[in-house]
C-alpha positions in Angstrom: 11.4 -26.0 -2.0 8.4 -24.1 -3.2 5.9 -24.8 -0.3 6.0 -26.0 3.2 3.6 -28.6 4.5 3.8 -28.3 8.3 2.4 -31.4 10.1 1.2 -30.5 13.6 0.9 -34.1 14.9 1.7 -37.6 13.6 -1.0 -40.2 14.5 0.2 -43.8 14.8 -3.2 -45.5 15.3 -6.4 -45.2 13.3 -8.6 -43.7 15.9 -9.2 -40.0 15.3 -7.6 -37.9 18.0 -10.2 -35.2 18.7 -8.4 -33.8 21.8 -5.4 -33.2 19.5 -7.5 -31.3 17.0 -8.9 -29.2 19.8 -5.4 -28.6 21.2 -4.2 -27.3 17.8 -6.9 -24.6 18.2 -5.8 -23.7 21.7 -8.6 -25.7 23.4 -7.0 -27.6 26.2 -9.1 -27.4 29.4 -12.6 -28.9 30.0 -14.0 -25.4 30.2 -12.5 -24.4 26.9 -13.8 -27.6 25.3 -17.3 -26.9 26.6 -17.3 -23.3 25.3 -15.8 -24.3 22.0 -18.1 -27.3 21.2 -21.3 -25.8 22.6 -20.7 -22.1 21.9 -23.7 -21.0 24.1 -24.4 -17.2 24.2 -24.1 -17.3 27.9 -20.3 -17.5 27.4 -20.1 -14.1 25.8 -17.8 -11.7 27.8 -19.0 -8.9 30.0 -19.2 -5.8 27.8 -18.0 -3.6 30.7 -14.5 -5.2 30.4 -14.0 -2.8 27.6 -12.5 0.5 28.8 -14.7 3.5 28.2 -17.9 1.4 28.2 -19.3 2.9 31.4 -18.8 6.4 30.1 -20.4 5.6 26.8 -23.5 4.0 28.5 -23.8 7.0 30.8 -23.6 9.5 28.0 -26.0 7.6 25.7 -28.6 7.2 28.4 -28.4 10.9 29.2 -28.9 11.7 25.5 -32.0 9.4 25.3 -33.5 10.9 28.5 -33.0 14.4 27.2 -34.3 13.7 23.7 -31.0 14.7 22.2 -30.3 14.0 18.6 -28.1 11.0 18.0 -26.3 10.0 14.8 -24.5 6.7 14.1 -21.5 7.2 11.8 -20.6 4.0 10.0 -18.5 2.8 7.2 -19.1 1.7 3.6 -17.9 -2.0 3.9 -20.0 -4.8 5.3 -18.6 -4.5 8.8 -19.5 -0.8 8.9 -22.9 -1.4 7.4 -23.8 -4.2 9.8 -22.4 -2.3 12.8 -24.7 0.6 11.8 -27.7 -1.8 11.3 -27.2 -3.4 14.8 -27.2 -0.1 16.7 -30.0 1.3 14.5 -32.3 -1.7 15.2 -31.4 -1.6 18.9 -32.0 2.1 19.4 -35.3 2.1 17.4 -36.8 -0.9 19.3 -35.5 -0.2 22.8 -35.7 3.6 22.9 -38.1 4.4 20.1 -36.3 7.6 19.2 -35.6 9.4 16.0 -32.1 8.3 15.0 -29.9 9.5 12.2 -27.2 7.6 10.5 -24.4 8.4 8.0 -22.3 6.2 5.8 -19.5 8.0 4.0 -19.1 7.6 0.2 -15.9 5.7 -0.6 -14.9 8.0 -3.4 -16.1 11.4 -2.2 -15.5 11.0 1.5 -13.0 8.2 1.9 -12.7 6.0 5.0 -13.9 7.2 8.4 -14.7 10.6 9.9 -13.9 13.6 7.7 -14.4 17.3 8.3 -16.5 17.8 5.1 -19.1 15.3 6.1 -19.1 16.4 9.8 -19.8 20.0 8.7 -23.0 18.9 7.0 -23.9 16.7 9.9 -23.5 19.5 12.5 -26.0 21.6 10.5 -28.7 19.0 11.4 -28.3 19.9 15.1 -26.8 16.6 16.1 -25.9 16.4 19.8 -24.1 13.0 19.9 -22.2 11.1 17.3 -21.5 7.4 17.8 -19.0 5.9 15.4 -18.9 2.2 14.4 -16.0 0.5 12.7 -14.1 3.7 12.5 -12.8 6.7 14.4 -9.8 5.3 16.3 -7.3 7.6 14.4 -9.7 10.5 13.8 -7.7 13.1 15.8 -8.5 16.2 13.7 -12.1 15.3 13.4 -12.5 14.7 17.1 -11.0 18.1 17.8 -13.3 19.7 15.3 -16.4 18.2 17.0 -15.2 19.3 20.4 -14.9 22.8 19.1 -18.4 22.6 17.7 -19.8 21.3 21.1 -20.8 17.9 19.6 -20.1 14.9 21.8 -18.3 11.9 20.2 -18.3 8.2 21.2 -15.9 6.0 19.3 -16.5 2.3 18.8 -13.9 0.7 16.6 -11.8 -2.5 16.3 -8.9 -1.2 14.2 -5.4 -0.8 15.8 -5.1 2.5 17.8 -1.9 4.6 17.8 -0.1 5.6 21.0 -2.7 8.4 21.6 -6.5 8.3 21.4 -8.8 10.9 19.8 -10.5 13.4 22.1 -13.9 11.8 22.8 -16.5 11.2 25.5 -15.6 7.5 25.3 -13.4 5.3 23.2 -14.4 1.6 23.0 -11.8 -0.7 21.3 -10.8 -4.2 22.3 -7.1 -3.3 21.8 -7.4 -1.1 24.9 -8.2 -4.0 27.2 -5.1 -4.7 29.3 -6.2 -8.0 30.8 -4.6 -11.1 29.4 -6.6 -13.7 27.5 -9.5 -11.3 26.9 -12.2 -13.4 25.3 -13.4 -10.7 22.9 -9.8 -9.7 21.9 -10.5 -9.9 18.1 -14.0 -8.8 17.6 -14.9 -6.9 14.5 -16.5 -3.5 14.4 -20.0 -5.1 14.4 -19.0 -7.1 17.5 -18.0 -3.9 19.2 -21.3 -2.3 18.3 -23.1 -5.4 19.7 -21.1 -5.1 23.0 -22.3 -1.5 23.3 -25.9 -2.6 22.9 -25.4 -5.4 25.5 -24.1 -2.9 28.0 -27.0 -0.5 27.4 -29.7 -3.1 28.0 -28.7 -6.7 28.3 -32.3 -7.9 28.8 -33.6 -6.2 25.6 -30.6 -7.4 23.6 -31.4 -11.0 24.7 -34.9 -10.6 23.4 -33.6 -9.1 20.1 -30.8 -11.6 19.6 -32.6 -13.4 16.7 -32.6 -10.1 14.7 -29.2 -8.8 15.9 -26.8 -11.8 16.0 -27.4 -12.9 12.3 -26.3 -9.4 11.4 -23.3 -9.6 13.7 -22.3 -12.9 12.2 -22.6 -11.4 8.7 -20.3 -8.5 9.5 -17.8 -10.6 11.5 -17.3 -13.1 8.7 -17.2 -10.4 6.0 -14.5 -8.6 7.8 -12.4 -11.8 7.9 -12.3 -11.7 11.7 -10.8 -14.8 13.5 -13.5 -17.3 14.2 -12.4 -18.1 17.7 -13.7 -17.3 21.3 -16.3 -14.5 21.2 -16.4 -14.3 17.4 -17.0 -18.1 17.1 -19.9 -18.0 19.4 -21.5 -15.0 17.6 -21.1 -16.6 14.1 -22.1 -20.1 15.1 -25.3 -18.8 16.8 -25.9 -16.3 14.0 -25.8 -19.1 11.3 -28.5 -20.9 13.3 -30.6 -17.8 14.0 -30.7 -16.9 10.3 -33.1 -19.7 9.9 -35.6 -17.8 12.1 -36.1 -15.1 9.4 -36.1 -12.3 11.9 -34.0 -10.1 9.5 -36.3 -9.8 6.5 -33.6 -8.3 4.3 -31.3 -11.3 4.9 -34.1 -13.7 4.2 -34.9 -12.1 0.8 -31.2 -11.8 -0.2 -30.6 -15.4 0.6 -33.6 -16.4 -1.5 -32.5 -14.2 -4.4 -29.1 -15.8 -4.3 -30.7 -19.3 -4.5 -29.1 -20.4 -1.2 -30.6 -22.8 1.3 -30.6 -21.1 4.7 -30.8 -24.5 6.5 -27.2 -25.4 5.9 -25.5 -22.0 5.5 -21.8 -22.0 6.1 -19.5 -19.1 7.1 -17.9 -19.6 3.7 -21.2 -18.9 1.9 -21.6 -15.8 3.9 -18.1 -14.6 3.0 -18.1 -15.5 -0.6 -21.8 -15.3 -1.7 -23.9 -13.2 0.7 -21.5 -10.5 1.7 -20.2 -9.5 -1.8 -23.5 -7.9 -3.0 -23.6 -5.8 0.2 -20.0 -4.9 -0.2 -20.5 -4.1 -3.8 -22.9 -1.3 -2.9 -20.2 0.5 -0.9 -17.5 -0.2 -3.5 -19.1 1.1 -6.7 -22.6 2.5 -5.7 -24.3 3.6 -2.5 -23.7 1.7 0.8 -27.0 3.0 2.1 -28.8 0.6 -0.2 -27.1 -2.3 1.7 -28.0 -0.7 5.0 -31.6 -0.3 4.1 -31.8 -3.9 3.2 -30.8 -4.8 6.8 -33.1 -2.3 8.6 -36.2 -2.0 6.4 -39.4 -4.1 7.0 -40.9 -3.1 3.7 -41.0 -6.4 1.6 -41.3 -4.7 -1.8 -38.5 -2.3 -1.0 -36.3 -5.1 0.2 -36.9 -7.2 -2.9 -36.0 -4.3 -5.2 -32.8 -3.6 -3.2 -31.7 -7.3 -3.1 -32.1 -7.6 -6.8 -30.3 -4.3 -7.4 -27.4 -5.3 -5.1 -26.9 -8.6 -7.0 -26.8 -6.6 -10.3 -24.3 -4.2 -8.8 -22.2 -7.1 -7.6 -22.1 -8.6 -11.2 -20.9 -5.2 -12.4 -18.3 -5.2 -9.7 -17.1 -8.6 -10.7 -16.6 -7.5 -14.3 -14.5 -4.5 -13.2 -12.6 -6.7 -10.8 -11.6 -9.1 -13.6 -10.5 -6.2 -15.7 -8.3 -4.8 -13.0 -7.0 -8.2 -12.2 -5.9 -8.8 -15.7 -4.2 -5.4 -15.9 -2.4 -6.1 -12.7 -1.2 -9.4 -14.0 0.2 -7.6 -17.1 2.1 -5.2 -14.9 3.5 -8.0 -12.7 5.2 -9.5 -15.7 7.6 -6.5 -15.6 8.5 -7.0 -11.9 11.3 -9.2 -10.6 9.3 -10.7 -7.7 12.3 -12.6 -6.4 14.0 -9.3 -5.7 11.1 -7.1 -4.8 9.4 -9.6 -2.4 6.1 -7.7 -2.8 3.6 -6.5 -5.4 3.0 -2.8 -5.3 1.1 -1.4 -8.3 -0.7 1.8 -9.2 -3.1 2.9 -12.0 -5.3 5.9 -12.6 -8.0 3.7 -14.2 -8.5 1.4 -11.2 -11.5 1.8 -8.9 -10.5 2.3 -5.2 -13.5 0.2 -4.2 -12.3 -2.8 -6.0 -8.5 -2.9 -5.7 -8.8 -4.6 -2.3 -10.5 -7.7 -3.8 -7.9 -7.9 -6.5 -5.1 -7.5 -3.9 -6.6 -10.6 -2.1 -6.6 -12.6 -5.3 -3.0 -11.7 -6.1 -2.0 -12.5 -2.5 -3.5 -16.0 -2.9 -1.7 -16.6 -6.2 1.8 -15.2 -5.5 1.9 -15.4 -1.6 3.6 -12.0 -1.5 2.4 -8.8 0.3 0.2 -6.9 -2.1 -0.5 -3.2 -2.2 -2.6 -1.8 -5.0 -3.2 2.0 -5.5 -6.0 3.7 -7.3 -4.5 7.0 -8.5 -6.5 10.3 -8.5 -4.6 12.4 -11.1 -6.4 15.6 -10.3 -5.4 15.5 -6.7 -2.0 13.8 -7.4 -2.9 11.3 -4.6 -3.6 7.6 -4.5 -5.7 5.4 -2.3 -4.2 2.0 -1.5 -5.4 -1.4 -0.3 -2.9 -3.8 1.3 -3.1 -7.5 1.9 -0.5 -9.5 3.7 1.1 -12.9 4.0 0.8 -14.7 7.4 4.4 -14.0 8.4 4.0 -10.2 8.0 2.0 -7.8 10.1 1.0 -5.3 7.4 0.0 -2.6 9.9 3.4 -2.7 11.5 5.0 -2.5 8.1 3.0 0.6 7.2 3.8 2.1 10.5 7.5 1.8 9.6 6.7 3.6 6.3 4.4 6.2 7.7 6.8 9.1 6.8 6.0 8.3 3.1 2.2 8.1 3.4 -0.6 10.6 4.2 -2.5 8.2 6.5 -3.1 4.6 7.0 -5.1 2.2 9.2 -6.0 -1.5 9.5 -4.8 -4.6 11.2 -2.2 -7.3 10.7 -3.8 -9.0 7.6 -5.2 -6.0 5.7 -5.0 -2.2 5.7 -5.8 0.9 3.8 -3.7 3.9 3.1 -3.5 7.1 1.1 -0.3 8.6 -0.4 0.9 11.4 -2.6 1.4 9.9 -6.1 5.0 11.1 -6.5 6.0 9.3 -3.3 5.0 5.8 -4.3 8.5 4.9 -5.5 10.0 6.1 -2.1 7.3 4.1 -0.3 8.2 1.0 -2.3 11.8 1.3 -1.2 10.9 1.9 2.4 8.5 -1.0 2.4 11.2 -3.3 0.8 13.6 -2.2 3.5 11.2 -3.3 6.2 10.7 -6.7 4.5 14.4 -7.4 4.2 15.0 -6.5 7.9 12.1 -8.5 9.3 11.5 -11.5 7.0 13.5 -14.5 5.9 13.3 -16.2 2.5 11.3 -19.0 4.0 8.6 -16.6 5.1 7.6 -16.0 1.5 6.9 -19.7 0.9 3.3 -20.9 0.9 2.7 -22.5 4.2 0.1 -25.2 4.6 -0.7 -26.4 8.1 -1.8 -30.0 8.5 -3.6 -31.1 11.7 -2.6 -34.8 11.4 -2.0 -37.7 9.1 -4.7 -40.3 8.4 -5.3 -43.5 6.5 -7.8 -42.7 3.7 -9.2 -46.3 3.9 -10.2 -45.7 7.5 -12.5 -42.7 6.8 -16.2 -43.2 7.7 -19.3 -41.1 8.1 -19.2 -41.2 11.9 -15.7 -39.6 11.9 -16.9 -36.8 9.5 -19.9 -36.2 11.7 -17.5 -35.7 14.6 -15.7 -33.0 12.6 -18.9 -31.1 12.1 -18.6 -30.0 15.7 -15.7 -27.8 14.6 -17.9 -25.6 12.4 -18.1 -22.8 11.5 -14.8 -22.8 9.7 -12.9 -19.7 8.8 -9.9 -17.6 9.8 -8.2 -19.0 13.0 -10.6 -22.0 12.9 -10.0 -23.7 9.6 -11.6 -27.0 8.7 -9.4 -29.8 10.1 -6.8 -30.7 7.4 -5.5 -34.3 7.0 -2.5 -35.6 5.3 -3.2 -38.6 3.1 -0.1 -40.2 1.7 0.8 -42.6 -1.1 -2.4 -42.3 -3.0 -3.1 -43.3 -6.7 -6.0 -42.4 -8.9 -8.0 -44.8 -11.0 -9.0 -41.8 -13.1 -9.4 -38.1 -12.9 -11.1 -35.5 -15.2 -11.6 -31.8 -15.5 -14.9 -30.3 -14.6 -16.7 -27.0 -14.0 -16.6 -23.7 -16.0 -13.6 -23.6 -18.3 -12.5 -27.0 -16.8 -11.0 -25.2 -13.8 -11.7 -28.0 -11.3 -10.7 -31.6 -11.0 -12.5 -34.8 -10.0 -10.3 -37.6 -8.8 -11.3 -41.2 -8.2 -8.9 -42.8 -5.8 -8.0 -46.5 -6.0 -9.9 -47.3 -2.8 -13.2 -45.9 -4.3 -13.3 -42.6 -2.4 -13.7 -39.5 -4.6 -11.8 -36.2 -4.3 -12.6 -32.8 -5.7 -9.8 -30.3 -6.3 -10.9 -26.7 -7.0 -8.8 -24.6 -9.4 -6.5 -27.6 -10.1 -8.0 -28.6 -13.5 -4.7 -28.1 -15.3 -3.0 -30.7 -13.1 -5.1 -33.7 -14.4 -2.3 -35.3 -16.3 0.2 -35.1 -13.4 -2.2 -36.5 -10.9 -3.2 -39.4 -13.2 0.4 -40.4 -14.0 1.7 -41.5 -10.6 1.6 -41.5 -6.8 0.8 -38.4 -4.8 0.0 -37.1 -1.3 -3.0 -34.9 -0.5 -3.9 -32.3 2.1 -7.6 -32.5 2.3 -10.8 -32.1 4.3 -13.0 -35.1 4.6 -16.7 -34.3 4.0 -20.1 -35.8 3.1 -21.2 -35.0 -0.4 -24.9 -35.2 -1.1 -25.8 -35.7 -4.7 -29.3 -36.8 -5.9 -30.3 -38.1 -2.5 -27.1 -40.1 -2.0 -24.4 -39.4 0.6 -20.8 -40.2 -0.2 -17.5 -39.6 1.5 -15.5 -37.0 -0.4 -12.1 -35.3 0.0 -12.0 -31.6 -0.5 -8.4 -31.1 -1.7 -6.4 -28.2 -0.3 -3.1 -29.1 -1.9 -1.1 -32.0 -3.5 2.4 -33.1 -4.1 3.8 -35.8 -6.4 5.6 -38.6 -4.6 8.6 -38.5 -7.0 8.8 -34.7 -7.3 7.9 -33.2 -3.9 8.0 -29.4 -4.5 6.4 -29.2 -1.0 8.5 -30.1 2.0 6.8 -32.0 4.7 7.9 -30.4 8.0 7.9 -31.9 11.5 8.5 -29.0 14.0 8.9 -29.4 17.7 11.3 -28.3 20.5 13.1 -25.8 18.4 13.7 -28.3 15.7 12.3 -28.4 12.1 12.9 -31.6 10.2 12.1 -31.3 6.4 11.3 -34.7 4.9 12.5 -35.4 1.4 13.5 -39.1 2.2 13.1 -41.5 -0.7 11.9 -38.7 -3.0 13.1 -39.7 -6.4 16.6 -38.6 -7.6 18.3 -37.3 -4.4 21.2 -35.7 -6.4 18.7 -33.7 -8.4 16.8 -32.8 -5.2 20.0 -31.5 -3.5 20.8 -29.6 -6.7 17.4 -27.9 -6.6 17.6 -27.1 -2.9 21.0 -25.5 -3.1 19.9 -23.4 -6.1 16.9 -22.2 -4.1 17.3 -18.8 -2.3 15.4 -20.2 0.7 18.4 -22.3 1.5 20.8 -19.3 1.9 23.9 -21.2 3.0 23.7 -24.9 3.9 26.0 -27.3 5.7 25.6 -30.6 3.9 26.6 -34.0 5.3 27.9 -36.3 2.4 29.7 -39.5 3.2 30.5 -40.2 -0.4 33.8 -38.6 -1.4 33.1 -38.4 -5.1 29.7 -36.8 -4.6 31.1 -34.4 -2.1 33.7 -33.3 -4.6 31.1 -32.9 -7.3 28.9 -30.6 -5.1 31.9 -28.6 -3.7 32.8 -27.7 -7.3 29.3 -26.7 -8.3 28.2 -24.9 -5.1 31.1 -23.1 -3.6 29.0 -20.9 -1.2 27.8 -24.0 0.7 29.7 -26.2 3.1 30.1 -29.9 2.5 31.5 -32.3 5.1 31.9 -35.9 6.0 33.4 -37.5 9.2 35.1 -34.3 10.2 33.5 -30.8 10.3 33.8 -27.3 11.6 30.7 -25.2 11.7 32.2 -21.7 11.9 29.5 -19.9 9.9 25.8 -19.4 10.7 24.2 -21.7 8.2 20.6 -21.4 7.4 20.0 -25.2 7.0 21.7 -28.5 7.9 21.2 -31.0 5.1 21.7 -34.8 5.5 22.3 -35.9 1.9 23.8 -39.2 3.3 22.6 -41.2 6.2 24.7 -41.0 9.4 26.0 -44.3 10.9 24.4 -43.9 14.3 22.2 -41.8 16.4 25.3 -40.6 18.3 26.9 -39.3 15.1 23.6 -37.7 14.0 23.1 -36.0 17.3 26.7 -34.8 17.6 26.4 -33.2 14.1 23.2 -31.4 15.1 24.5 -30.3 18.4 27.7 -28.8 16.9 25.6 -27.2 14.2 23.3 -25.8 17.0 26.1 -23.9 18.6 26.4 -21.7 15.6 22.7 -21.0 15.2 22.5 -18.4 18.0 19.3 -19.9 19.5 17.5 -19.9 16.2 15.3 -22.7 14.9 17.4 -25.8 13.9 16.3 -26.5 10.3 17.3 -30.0 9.2 16.6 -31.3 5.7 16.6 -35.1 5.0 17.3 -36.2 1.4 18.8 -39.7 2.1 17.0 -42.8 0.9 17.0 -46.6 1.1 20.1 -46.7 -1.0 22.0 -45.1 1.9 21.1 -48.1 4.1 22.8 -50.5 1.7 25.8 -48.2 1.4 26.4 -47.7 5.1 25.9 -51.5 5.7 28.5 -52.3 3.0 31.0 -49.8 4.6 30.7 -51.3 8.0 30.9 -54.9 6.7 33.9 -54.0 4.6 35.7 -52.6 7.7 34.8 -55.8 9.6 36.2 -58.0 6.9 39.4 -55.9 6.8 39.7 -56.3 10.6 39.0 -60.0 10.3 41.7 -60.4 7.6 44.2 -58.4 9.7 43.6 -60.4 12.8 43.8 -63.7 10.9 47.1 -62.6 9.4 48.4 -61.9 12.8 46.9 -65.2 14.1 44.6 -63.3 16.5 41.1 -64.2 17.7 39.2 -61.6 15.6 36.0 -62.1 17.7 38.0 -61.0 20.7 39.4 -58.0 18.9 38.4 -54.7 20.5 38.2 -53.0 17.1 36.1 -55.8 15.6 33.7 -55.7 18.6 33.4 -52.0 18.1 32.5 -52.5 14.5 29.9 -55.1 15.4 28.3 -52.6 17.9 28.5 -50.0 15.2 26.4 -52.2 12.9 23.9 -52.9 15.7 23.7 -49.1 16.4 23.3 -48.4 12.8 20.4 -50.9 12.4 18.7 -49.2 15.4 19.3 -45.7 14.0 18.1 -46.5 10.5 14.8 -47.8 12.0 14.3 -44.5 13.7 15.6 -42.4 10.8 13.2 -44.1 8.3 10.0 -44.0 10.5 7.1 -42.1 9.0 6.9 -40.2 12.3 9.9 -37.9 12.4 8.6 -36.4 15.7 10.1 -39.6 17.3 13.5 -38.7 15.9 13.2 -35.2 17.3 12.4 -36.7 20.7 15.4 -39.0 20.4 17.7 -36.1 19.6 16.2 -34.0 22.4 16.6 -36.7 25.0 19.8 -38.4 23.6 22.2 -39.7 26.1 25.6 -40.9 24.8 26.3 -44.6 25.0 29.8 -44.8 26.4 30.4 -48.1 24.6 29.6 -46.7 21.2 32.4 -46.4 18.7 
């Protein structure tokens, strides 16, 4: 077991179940459906639901009325840059006041407020500082400003600690106590936009075409979940970009050779945001900010071209760090360590976060990379996490070993004394061992539902367009297409990294970064997880599958999992050599200690000798240990027997998920039928010898019912839809006449 394919719903018919796709995204009621599909700006939440908003508005309006000097203190990443741009544009147009801004230097200043920078700022006679995308843990800095009689308003989206900094107002969505808060996951730029909304909703509405595209840019770049408030902002932002009200965005899009008419969230995240991010990583973030607030066409063109060049330089440095990190990983026992924690004095602190993301994608382990400052004997780190681990909570557990840290569940930043890195590693590993299971480290692919590839059509794909924009928490609907074969497939793209597959039914599929799998996919049957889409090429539209993952029919390294009602059924039925499959499973650390049902005495003896730490049983059993998995190597003889085994196993799981693996195949049907027929013949022979009516024999009739029950059970056990088997187990009522 190397991956898990978790199927959310099994579809029996060929009509696309839109309601089911919506339900998987938490969209159940008619109101939720309306908001999700239409995403009108009128559905944005009331900004005053954020604690501290009234105080912030009152203080800012007083500052404006008294001609006080206001400074926006941002951050050097795209979220911080766009947050600053939104408030700068708003204050300039609505209040027409002189406004200062400050973006810290990643290397000289580090993240967030710092005393050194504030000392310079205070000399400019600033009366009010408004932070964006930072400040929630700036306790010392807030105290310093209070002593200097400079008021502070904090707007941030990062996770706060138990206490809040001393400020006139603190605006952070984590502080909202109401359940189901619609803006519960807004980015820093979303928080800045809520402040503008609160200050003057009428003017903000008039300015939306120049504000919301910037909000969308920052939200996507910060990898914020694209649901609720974020989804509305991004969906509208992608449409409003076409209006060209943000000159800098217009020019940057043109310089990147993109078409603004069909921009996706993915293009923002992977093409538009990186040049802006690169400025803050290895150059000057103010260049990116100027691009978003300037109206000077010549200046904007020069900046856009410069940012693209900076980004190419960043890409070169990124590749160098990535290769060096890969070299270091060769010396790590990843099976034991469960994470990748590396440090180097030659690494740039502005680039390690991108490399950490790449390593996370490849290894599916938590990654923390440190850029070491040898002069100061400290290191700055960037952390990226797997879905099953909240990296912020993990760092909180390790806080005694670090200087400071901040972030959220998927990504974080930290600083540490260089000589404490090894102690930190041990503490971090301790947290992982206490809080995660082996299975949490497997790549987990979620599938919305299965579908027949031959039934795909353009109308269906047009319906799926309503689910855009796709991103975190709102991925493109993923379908399971089973039992496919290719007519041909070939490598394509730079360095043959990608794969083009021509399926037997005429539909094409493209698999990015799977170019080296061409021979495997051409040699036999396979299943795909893919997103159906329309591919436009030379004026022609064709249905295409964008492949997310694949597994070979005869060598399923990925387990297809049906999960419902506290049961997880892992499907390996009829998957090649079942003895080899069991061997691999029991050798895998994910299956810590398994209870294995085997009805064949010789095979049971074989596995008992080879795998002494696991438990093998047949007709009688005693589950005294807490087994991680229950494996059905053989096929039980009835639903009653199957359910009794599961229920007895359940008693020793202490309310944990019941993880059941199926390895049996069609050969088990023949074996079980032969066993029952053999017993019937024996009974018939015994009755004949004793001159009894064998058809009237109680035992013979029981065996006949046993065959009937087996036939019914095998029909359920071999259905493609294992959710039905879960339902049968959940609702099973014992047949008193069953043998």
